[in-house]
N, C-alpha and C positions, 0 to 999 in steps of 0.2 A: 375122311370128307365123302370120299366116295361111295365109301359104305354107309353112310348116314343117312341116304333115302327114305325117305318115310315109313316103305315096308319093312326096312332093316333096323331102323333105328333104336328099337327097343332090344333087340338082338345084341347090336353092337355094343349098347349101353351095359347091358348086363354082363357081357365078357369082358369090357374093358375096366368097370368099377372097382373091382378089388385091387387091381394094379395101381389106379388112380388114386385110391385111398393110400395105399402104402407109399407109392413115391411121394405125396402130397406130404405124408408124416416125416418122411426123411428129409424133406426137404427144410421143413420147419425145425427138426431137431438139429440139421447143419447149420441154420441161421442162429439158432440159440447156443450155438458150442462157438461162436463167432464173438459173443457178446461176454465182453470181460466184468463180472459183477464186482470186482474189486474196485472199478472206477466210477462206478454210479454215484457214490457219495460226492465225489468231486465233480461230478458233471449235471446234478440234479437240476440247477439254475437253468442251465441250458436246455435241459430236457422238456422243463416246465415252458420256457420260451417257445420251443418248437410245438408243443401240444396246444399252445393258446395259438400259434399260427394256424395248426391244423383244424383247430375248432371254431376259431374267428375269421382269420384274413383270408384264408383260401378260399372260403365259400362267398365270401365277399367280393373278392377279387374274380372269382368265376361269375358270379352273379352280374357283375358289371361287364364281363369281358361278353358275357351273351346278350345282353340288352343292346351293347353296341353293334353285335354282328346277328343276333336272332332273337328279335325282340321276344316272340312268342314263346320262346323255349325258356326265357329268363323268368317271365312271369310265372310260369308253373313251377319253376324251381322254388322250394323253400329256402328262405335267406337264413335259418338258424339251423339247418342241418351241419351235422358233423362229417367233416372231412376227414378222411384218415390216407395214410399213406397206404402204397399198395405192394404186392408181390414184385410187381417190377422194380422197385426201389429197393426192394429187399437184395433183389440179386444184382442190380448194379453196384450197390456200395460195396459188396465184397471183391467184384471184379475190379473196382477202383483202388481196393484197397492192397491188392494183390499185385496189380500194375503200379503200384507207388504215384499214383496221381492224387491222392488227397493223403494228409498227415494221418497217422494212426488215430491220435486224439479225436480229430474232426471225424473220422469215419466211425469211431465209436457213438460219438453224439448223433450221427445222422442215422447210423442202423438201428440204434435203441430208440429213437425219436419215432422212426417209422414203425418199428417193432410195436412200442407202447402204444401209439395211436392206434394201431389195428387191433390189439386186444381193448382198448377203452371204447373204440367203435360200434364192439360186438356186443356191450352190455346195455 
């Protein structure tokens, strides 16, 4: 952040970009290795429900929350936008699985639904 001043931002970005891309690729490869493809046929209905939540309920909830607190921001948000899980969710679920905070079956559902919502949101 200190080197990100306006006069150095282009130089720092060009120096860091190759490492950022490699580390981002390793992150998604690691997350993909956590998903068990054999369990997908058993949990497809839960994945469909989570995808419906991300597509419909999450934007509606967010819009209502904004209207109560920040009225002008809520009016600017489209009500039909596709909401996706994020990289933070992809990082939290494996930590919870490693710490045995959640069940492995529930962890697979959560991890896979966040990943699939991110994939679907980019199309």
